[in-house]
Phi, psi and omega in degrees: 000141179256140178229130177283162180306135177077000176283142179279126178272317180201152173232170178296342181270334182240022182293135177259182176266022182278148173270131183244130176240123179280117182269320185209143176101208181208137177243142173262132176263118184244138177244148181286136174285122184290340180273332179227104189303330184276351181268143176236140176248140180283123179274313179188174174250144174260139180250164179308137181096346179272151181246167182215145175079015178295322178291324177296320181293315186279317186262002183058033180294144178265347183276124178210123176286175178274150175239131178229136178291115178283339174206173178306130188222154176235129180238148170260122182249120181245123181289160180304315182295321177287326180299318183266005180287000000 
């Protein structure tokens, strides 16, 4: 899947159980500021070859930060059923 710069890939509210692999581009990992709900702080950037949400997929974790495309990006999205097939 392709995402243009500044497009939201996932938020803590719409997170799926998919495994995400960044193929091209850069993603910013943002966490919610607990004191001001509307603020997000940048935790880190993901570079090509890095994956995201593997712990959520394996451990059924409910905690997931937001992902925003820092530049035009391409992701490989693998569903839970395909991951474990």
